[in-house]
C-alpha positions as CSV (number, residue, x, y, z in Angstrom):
1,M,104.3,85.8,76.6
2,R,100.6,85.5,76.0
3,D,97.9,87.9,77.1
4,T,98.2,88.6,80.8
5,S,94.7,90.1,81.3
6,L,92.4,88.3,83.8
7,H,88.7,89.0,83.6
8,A,85.3,87.3,83.9
9,A,85.1,86.3,80.3
10,R,88.5,84.6,80.3
11,R,87.7,82.8,83.5
12,N,84.5,81.4,82.1
13,R,86.1,80.4,78.8
14,E,89.0,78.6,80.5
15,L,86.7,76.9,82.9
16,S,84.7,75.6,79.9
17,E,87.8,74.5,78.1
18,L,89.0,72.7,81.2
19,A,85.9,70.5,81.1
20,E,87.2,69.3,77.7
21,T,90.8,68.8,78.8
22,E,91.9,65.3,79.3
23,Q,94.7,66.0,81.8
24,V,97.0,68.8,82.9
25,D,100.5,68.6,84.3
26,L,99.9,70.4,87.6
27,L,96.9,71.5,89.6
28,V,97.7,74.2,92.2
29,I,95.2,74.8,95.0
30,G,95.4,78.2,96.6
31,G,95.6,81.7,95.1
32,G,97.8,83.4,97.6
33,V,101.5,84.4,97.1
34,T,102.7,80.9,97.3
35,G,100.1,79.3,95.1
36,T,100.4,81.9,92.4
37,G,104.2,81.6,92.7
38,V,103.9,77.9,92.1
39,A,101.7,78.4,89.1
40,L,104.2,80.9,87.6
41,D,107.2,78.7,88.3
42,A,105.5,75.7,86.7
43,A,104.0,77.5,83.7
44,S,107.3,79.3,82.9
45,R,109.0,75.9,82.8
46,G,106.6,74.8,80.1
47,L,104.1,72.8,82.2
48,S,100.3,73.0,81.7
49,V,98.9,74.5,84.9
50,V,95.5,75.1,86.5
51,L,95.3,77.2,89.6
52,A,92.1,76.9,91.7
53,E,91.2,79.4,94.4
54,K,87.9,79.1,96.2
55,H,87.7,82.9,96.9
56,D,89.9,85.5,95.3
57,L,93.5,86.1,94.7
58,A,95.3,87.2,97.9
59,F,92.1,86.4,99.9
60,G,93.9,85.1,102.9
61,T,97.2,85.8,104.7
62,S,98.9,87.2,101.6
63,R,97.0,90.5,102.0
64,W,97.5,90.9,105.7
65,S,101.3,91.3,105.9
66,S,103.4,94.2,107.1
67,K,104.3,95.0,103.5
68,L,107.9,94.3,104.4
69,V,110.4,92.4,102.2
70,H,112.5,91.2,105.1
71,G,116.2,90.4,104.8
72,G,116.1,87.8,107.6
73,L,117.7,89.8,110.4
74,R,115.4,88.4,113.1
75,Y,116.2,84.8,112.1
76,L,119.9,85.5,112.2
77,A,119.5,86.8,115.8
78,S,117.9,83.5,116.8
79,G,120.6,81.5,115.1
80,N,118.7,80.5,111.9
81,V,121.4,81.4,109.5
82,G,120.0,79.4,106.7
83,I,116.6,81.1,106.8
84,A,118.2,84.5,107.2
85,Y,120.4,84.0,104.1
86,E,117.6,82.7,102.0
87,S,115.5,85.7,103.0
88,A,118.3,88.1,102.0
89,V,118.7,86.4,98.7
90,E,115.0,86.5,97.9
91,R,114.7,90.1,99.0
92,G,117.4,91.0,96.5
93,I,115.6,89.1,93.7
94,L,112.4,91.0,94.4
95,L,114.0,94.4,94.6
96,R,116.2,94.0,91.4
97,H,114.4,91.5,89.1
98,T,110.9,90.3,90.1
99,A,109.1,93.5,91.1
100,P,111.2,96.7,91.2
101,H,108.0,98.7,90.6
102,L,106.3,97.2,93.7
103,T,109.3,97.4,96.0
104,A,111.5,100.0,97.4
105,P,114.2,100.5,100.1
106,L,112.8,101.3,103.5
107,P,114.9,103.0,106.2
108,Q,114.3,101.4,109.6
109,L,115.2,103.6,112.6
110,V,115.8,102.5,116.2
111,P,115.8,105.7,118.4
112,L,118.3,105.6,121.3
113,L,116.4,106.8,124.3
114,P,117.2,106.6,128.0
115,E,115.2,103.3,128.2
116,T,117.5,101.8,125.6
117,S,120.5,100.5,127.6
118,T,124.0,100.6,126.2
119,R,124.0,96.8,126.0
120,Q,120.7,96.7,124.1
121,A,121.9,99.4,121.7
122,A,125.1,97.4,121.1
123,L,123.1,94.3,120.4
124,V,120.9,96.1,117.8
125,R,124.0,97.6,116.2
126,T,125.7,94.2,116.0
127,G,122.5,92.8,114.4
128,F,122.5,95.6,111.8
129,L,126.1,94.9,111.0
130,A,125.2,91.2,110.6
131,G,122.4,92.3,108.3
132,D,124.9,94.2,106.2
133,A,127.0,91.1,105.9
134,L,123.9,89.1,104.9
135,R,123.1,91.8,102.2
136,L,126.7,91.5,100.8
137,A,126.6,87.7,100.9
138,A,123.3,87.8,99.0
139,R,125.0,90.1,96.4
140,T,122.6,93.0,97.0
141,G,124.8,96.1,96.6
142,S,124.6,99.3,98.5
143,S,123.0,101.0,95.5
144,S,119.9,98.8,96.2
145,L,120.1,98.9,100.0
146,P,122.5,101.3,101.8
147,R,124.6,100.0,104.7
148,S,123.5,100.5,108.3
149,R,124.9,103.3,110.4
150,G,124.5,105.3,113.5
151,I,122.9,108.7,113.1
152,S,122.8,111.9,115.1
153,T,120.0,113.2,117.3
154,A,119.2,115.9,114.7
155,E,119.0,113.4,111.9
156,T,116.9,111.1,114.0
157,L,114.4,113.8,114.6
158,R,114.3,114.8,110.9
159,M,113.4,111.2,110.0
160,A,111.0,110.7,112.9
161,P,109.8,114.0,114.4
162,P,107.3,112.3,116.8
163,V,110.1,110.6,118.7
164,K,110.7,111.8,122.2
165,H,113.3,114.6,122.4
166,D,114.3,114.3,126.1
167,G,117.4,112.1,126.5
168,L,117.5,111.2,122.8
169,R,121.1,110.3,121.9
170,G,120.7,109.6,118.2
171,G,119.6,106.5,116.5
172,L,120.6,103.3,114.6
173,L,119.6,103.2,111.0
174,A,119.3,100.1,108.7
175,W,117.6,99.4,105.4
176,D,115.2,96.7,104.4
177,G,112.7,96.3,101.6
178,R,109.1,97.3,101.5
179,L,106.1,96.5,99.2
180,T,103.7,99.1,97.9
181,D,101.1,96.4,98.4
182,D,101.2,92.7,99.1
183,A,97.9,91.9,97.4
184,R,99.0,93.7,94.2
185,L,102.2,91.5,94.2
186,V,100.0,88.4,94.2
187,T,97.8,89.8,91.4
188,A,101.0,90.6,89.3
189,I,102.3,87.0,89.9
190,A,99.0,85.5,88.9
191,R,98.8,87.6,85.7
192,T,102.3,86.7,84.8
193,A,101.5,83.1,85.2
194,A,98.5,83.5,83.0
195,G,100.8,85.1,80.4
196,H,102.8,81.9,80.4
197,G,99.7,79.8,79.9
198,A,98.4,79.0,83.4
199,R,94.6,78.9,83.8
200,V,93.9,81.1,86.9
201,L,90.4,80.2,88.2
202,T,89.1,82.1,91.2
203,R,85.8,81.3,92.9
204,C,86.5,77.6,92.2
205,A,86.7,75.4,95.2
206,A,88.7,72.2,95.0
207,E,86.9,69.2,96.4
208,D,87.7,65.5,96.6
209,V,91.4,66.3,96.2
210,T,93.8,63.5,95.6
211,G,97.3,63.3,94.1
212,E,95.7,62.7,90.7
213,G,93.3,65.7,90.6
214,A,90.2,67.2,92.1
215,V,86.7,68.3,91.4
216,L,86.4,72.1,90.9
217,R,83.1,73.6,92.1
218,D,82.2,76.8,90.3
219,R,81.0,79.1,93.1
220,L,79.6,81.6,90.7
221,G,77.9,79.7,87.9
222,G,77.3,76.5,89.8
223,G,78.2,73.1,88.5
224,T,81.5,71.1,88.8
225,V,84.4,70.3,86.6
226,P,86.6,67.3,87.2
227,V,90.3,67.9,86.7
228,R,92.8,65.1,86.1
229,A,96.4,66.2,86.9
230,R,99.8,64.4,86.9
231,A,100.6,66.3,90.1
232,V,98.7,68.3,92.7
233,V,100.2,71.0,94.9
234,N,98.4,72.2,98.0
235,A,99.3,75.8,98.6
236,A,96.2,76.7,100.6
237,G,98.1,78.4,103.4
238,V,96.3,78.2,106.8
239,W,93.6,76.1,105.1
240,A,96.1,73.5,103.9
241,G,95.2,71.1,106.6
242,E,91.6,70.9,105.2
243,I,93.1,69.5,102.0
244,A,95.9,67.3,103.5
245,G,94.5,65.9,106.8
246,D,97.9,64.6,107.8
247,L,99.3,68.1,108.1
248,K,99.6,69.6,111.5
249,L,99.5,73.4,111.4
250,R,99.7,75.8,114.3
251,P,98.5,79.2,112.9
252,S,99.9,82.4,114.5
253,R,98.0,85.7,114.3
254,G,99.8,88.9,113.4
255,T,97.8,92.1,114.0
256,H,98.4,95.6,112.8
257,L,96.8,98.9,113.6
258,V,96.0,101.5,111.0
259,V,96.4,105.2,111.9
260,A,96.4,108.4,109.9
261,A,99.8,109.8,108.9
262,E,98.8,112.9,110.8
263,S,98.9,110.9,114.0
264,L,102.7,110.6,113.6
265,P,103.4,113.7,111.5
266,G,106.6,113.8,109.4
267,L,107.5,110.1,109.9
268,H,109.7,109.2,106.9
269,A,111.2,105.9,108.2
270,G,110.0,102.7,109.6
271,L,110.1,103.4,113.3
272,T,111.5,100.3,115.0
273,V,110.9,99.8,118.7
274,P,112.4,96.8,120.5
275,I,109.9,94.8,122.6
276,P,111.0,94.9,126.2
277,G,112.5,91.7,127.4
278,T,113.4,90.4,123.9
279,T,116.4,90.6,121.7
280,N,115.0,89.9,118.3
281,R,111.4,91.2,118.3
282,F,110.2,94.7,117.4
283,V,107.1,96.7,116.9
284,F,107.1,98.8,113.7
285,A,105.4,102.0,112.6
286,L,105.5,101.8,108.9
287,P,104.5,104.6,106.4
288,A,102.0,103.1,104.0
289,D,99.9,104.1,101.0
290,N,96.9,106.6,101.1
291,G,98.3,108.6,104.0
292,R,98.3,105.8,106.5
293,I,100.7,104.3,108.9
294,H,100.6,100.6,109.9
295,I,101.7,99.7,113.4
296,G,102.5,96.0,114.0
297,L,102.8,93.3,114.7
298,T,101.8,90.7,117.2
299,D,102.6,87.0,117.3
300,E,99.7,85.1,119.0
301,D,98.6,81.5,118.9
302,A,95.4,81.2,116.9
303,S,94.1,77.7,117.6
304,G,90.7,76.5,116.6
305,E,88.7,77.0,113.4
306,V,90.3,79.1,110.8
307,P,88.2,82.2,110.0
308,D,88.0,83.7,106.5
309,V,88.9,87.2,108.0
310,P,90.8,87.1,111.3
311,E,90.0,89.8,113.8
312,A,92.3,91.5,116.3
313,A,92.0,90.9,120.0
314,Q,91.8,94.0,122.3
315,H,94.9,92.9,124.2
316,E,96.8,93.0,120.9
317,V,95.7,96.6,120.2
318,D,96.7,97.6,123.7
319,F,100.1,95.9,123.4
320,L,100.9,97.6,120.1
321,L,99.9,101.0,121.4
322,E,101.8,100.6,124.7
323,T,105.0,99.5,122.9
324,I,105.0,102.2,120.3
325,N,104.1,104.8,122.8
326,T,107.4,104.2,124.7
327,V,109.2,106.2,122.1
328,L,106.6,108.9,121.3
329,T,106.3,112.5,122.5
330,E,102.6,112.4,122.1
331,P,101.2,109.0,122.9
332,L,98.7,107.4,120.5
333,R,95.3,106.7,121.8
334,V,92.7,104.0,120.9
335,A,90.7,106.8,119.3
336,D,93.6,107.4,116.8
337,V,93.2,103.8,115.5
338,L,91.2,104.0,112.2
339,D,91.0,100.3,111.9
340,T,92.9,97.0,112.5
341,Y,93.8,94.0,110.4
342,S,95.1,90.6,111.2
343,G,96.6,87.7,109.3
344,L,97.3,84.1,110.1
345,R,100.7,82.6,109.5
346,P,100.5,78.9,108.3
347,L,103.3,77.6,110.6
348,L,104.1,73.9,110.6
349,D,103.7,72.4,114.1
350,G,106.9,70.6,114.9
351,G,105.2,68.5,117.6
352,T,104.9,71.1,120.3
353,G,101.1,70.9,120.0
354,G,99.4,73.0,122.6
355,G,102.5,73.1,124.9
356,S,104.0,76.1,126.5
357,G,106.1,77.2,123.6
358,G,104.7,80.3,121.9
359,S,104.1,80.7,118.2
360,A,107.1,83.0,118.0
361,D,109.3,80.0,118.8
362,L,108.1,78.0,115.8
363,S,110.3,77.9,112.7
364,R,109.5,80.2,109.9
365,S,111.2,77.9,107.4
366,H,109.0,76.3,104.8
367,A,108.4,72.6,104.1
368,V,107.4,70.7,101.1
369,L,105.7,67.4,102.1
370,T,104.1,64.6,100.1
371,G,101.1,63.1,101.8
372,E,99.9,59.5,101.6
373,N,97.4,60.4,98.9
374,G,100.1,61.9,96.7
375,V,99.2,65.5,97.3
376,I,102.3,67.8,97.6
377,S,101.8,70.4,100.3
378,V,104.0,73.5,100.7
379,V,103.5,75.2,104.1
380,G,105.3,77.6,106.4
381,G,107.7,80.3,105.1
382,K,106.9,83.9,104.6
383,L,106.0,86.4,101.9
384,T,109.6,87.3,101.1
385,T,110.6,83.7,100.3
386,Y,107.5,82.8,98.3
387,R,109.6,82.4,95.1
388,R,111.9,79.8,96.7
389,M,109.0,78.0,98.2
390,A,107.4,77.8,94.8
391,E,110.6,76.5,93.2
392,D,111.0,73.8,95.8
393,A,107.3,72.7,95.4
394,V,107.6,72.5,91.6
395,D,110.8,70.6,91.9
396,A,109.0,68.1,94.1
397,A,106.1,67.8,91.7
398,V,108.4,67.2,88.8
399,R,110.3,64.5,90.7
400,H,107.1,62.9,92.1
401,A,105.2,62.7,88.7
402,G,108.2,62.4,86.4
403,L,107.2,65.5,84.6
404,S,109.2,66.9,81.6
405,A,110.0,70.4,82.6
406,G,112.7,73.0,82.0
407,P,114.8,74.6,84.7
408,C,113.4,77.2,87.1
409,R,113.3,80.6,85.4
410,T,111.8,82.9,88.2
411,R,115.1,84.2,89.6
412,R,115.3,86.6,86.7
413,L,111.7,86.7,85.5
414,P,110.0,90.1,85.8
415,L,106.4,90.4,86.6
416,V,103.9,92.4,84.6
417,G,104.7,96.1,85.0
418,A,108.3,95.4,86.1
419,A,111.3,97.3,84.8
420,D,114.6,98.7,86.1
421,R,114.3,101.8,88.1
422,T,115.7,104.0,85.4
423,R,113.0,102.9,83.0
424,L,110.3,103.2,85.7
425,S,111.4,106.8,86.3
426,R,110.6,107.6,82.7
427,V,107.1,106.2,82.7
428,R,104.6,109.0,81.9
429,A,102.3,108.7,84.8
430,P,101.9,110.0,88.4
431,R,104.6,108.5,90.7
432,E,102.1,106.9,93.0
433,L,100.5,105.2,90.0
434,V,103.9,103.9,88.8
435,A,104.5,102.5,92.3
436,R,101.3,100.4,92.0
437,Y,101.4,99.5,88.3
438,G,104.9,100.1,87.0
439,T,105.1,100.3,83.2
440,E,101.3,99.6,83.0
441,A,100.5,102.9,84.7
442,P,99.7,104.7,81.3
443,A,97.3,101.8,80.5
444,V,95.5,102.6,83.8
445,L,95.2,106.2,82.8
446,E,93.7,105.2,79.5
447,Q,90.8,103.6,81.4
448,A,89.5,107.2,82.1
449,E,88.4,107.2,78.4
450,G,88.3,110.9,78.2
451,D,86.3,111.3,81.5
452,G,88.4,113.6,83.8
453,T,86.4,112.6,86.9
454,A,87.7,109.0,86.4
455,L,91.1,110.2,87.5
456,E,89.9,111.8,90.7
457,P,89.9,109.9,94.0
458,V,86.9,107.7,94.7
459,T,86.8,109.2,98.2
460,G,88.6,112.0,99.8
461,N,90.8,109.9,102.1
462,V,92.5,107.7,99.4
463,S,94.2,108.2,96.1
464,T,92.5,105.3,94.3
465,T,90.6,106.4,91.2
466,P,87.7,105.0,89.1
467,A,90.2,104.4,86.3
468,E,92.1,101.9,88.6
469,L,88.8,100.1,89.5
470,R,88.0,99.7,85.7
471,F,91.5,98.4,85.1
472,A,91.1,95.9,87.9
473,V,87.8,94.6,86.3
474,R,89.2,94.5,82.8
475,H,92.7,93.2,83.4
476,E,93.2,92.0,87.0
477,G,90.4,89.5,87.5
478,A,88.2,91.5,89.9
479,L,84.7,90.0,89.9
480,D,82.9,92.0,92.7
481,T,83.2,95.0,95.0
482,D,85.1,93.0,97.6
483,D,87.8,92.1,95.0
484,L,88.0,95.8,94.0
485,L,88.1,97.4,97.4
486,D,89.8,94.8,99.6
487,R,92.4,93.3,97.3
488,R,93.1,95.1,94.0
489,T,93.1,98.3,95.9
490,R,93.3,98.7,99.6
491,V,90.6,101.2,100.1
492,G,88.8,98.7,102.3
493,V,91.5,98.6,105.0
494,V,89.5,101.4,106.7
495,A,85.8,100.6,106.9
496,R,84.6,104.2,106.5
497,D,86.7,104.6,103.3
498,R,85.3,101.3,102.0
499,E,81.7,102.5,102.5
500,A,82.4,105.8,100.7
501,A,84.0,104.0,97.8
502,L,81.2,101.4,97.2
503,P,79.3,103.4,94.6
504,A,82.4,103.8,92.5
505,A,83.2,100.1,92.8
506,R,79.7,99.1,91.7
507,R,79.9,101.4,88.7
508,A,83.2,99.9,87.6
509,L,81.5,96.5,87.5
510,E,78.6,97.6,85.2
């Protein structure tokens, strides 16, 4: 594998080289988890690849997820066995092969309170057992994800002390996967693609797109570069309809609240609260990095113009607080919410249009569609299944353009920093750094360059250090303070932390 480092000099060099390139095999439009996944799949098969992203890696939906690597239990409950199985398979690949350093098992706890009827508890337990069967069918052993079980009242309170004590009759425990950081996953995929020869070009907007190429507009240096390609894949997420006008998307907004860990003291599991009146929807309180807990998520129609950064509606904040408070001894208040974030799911409209069916009823399966102009669009799906989406999109491009390509390799292809858990445990670096960078954690420490203050947090509320910001500039393609604080690290999730960290981000770019 070639050099995986992304930085401004490489971007400018590859953009200049592209102007002299007659034709490439594949042009990928979109730098989210799907687009970078397509670039990696194609480059690792031996194809020449250009990825064009008009903003930054993980600028859109890919950074606004719940950070869960879902096994598909929700889809099983609604009868979508195929999607559920695919999710379970892809979860196992992420946990064992693709990114063991960025993923980990997550216990998910449903407390059994008086409001939880015996029938509802039985449904949840049945669902968890079905999830166990899915895990086994996907060949993910109990050493990676333990089996589900019922737990006692005492164990429930040890894992989730904020849960109501009165009437508590234990809990139901299942295991799923979690990501340290969704945006860091995207960065790792992009860097691995670059290591296989893909040109990863951020701040390059694709214009005049056809099935034979596009014009890339350099949003930093100005000017344009025409790109001729044998195949073009549109992986622009919720913006895919702007590139392929014949696509009908119906975005759905998922909102999360961010609270301090002290607001739910001692929470060591993903607290899982069934939404009243539903059988397969839950609100989660999920422990996250930097002493935060993320509470989510909603599923709201988001029609109209697609914003660069979606915003939560007040009724979503109220709904999440009301639902999570049904199981808490001390209810959370609006004042406990440090910030919110929202993402738009690029769901394919199956023809319901603006009818009465809610976005929660739309399929979460992905689709690969070839438009009249020859552009291949990949839409729908979810973060967990990005690799399979990418494989299907590249397969379609190979067939469509008659490309000479090897077989898909990404089922066993580790990302930069990945290693088995035994090797990761031996990396000489703080554990939280290994969870973000894997085997590259010592290289991050080297960015301190003898300056001890570079290993101290950039602000008191987070663990991110100046050394990490320097690493992001030199190796992860960060070009400005937004890239550093909002995507390479997640300091910017809370506005006040972002403001406090701005001076350190500016110094890293000097």
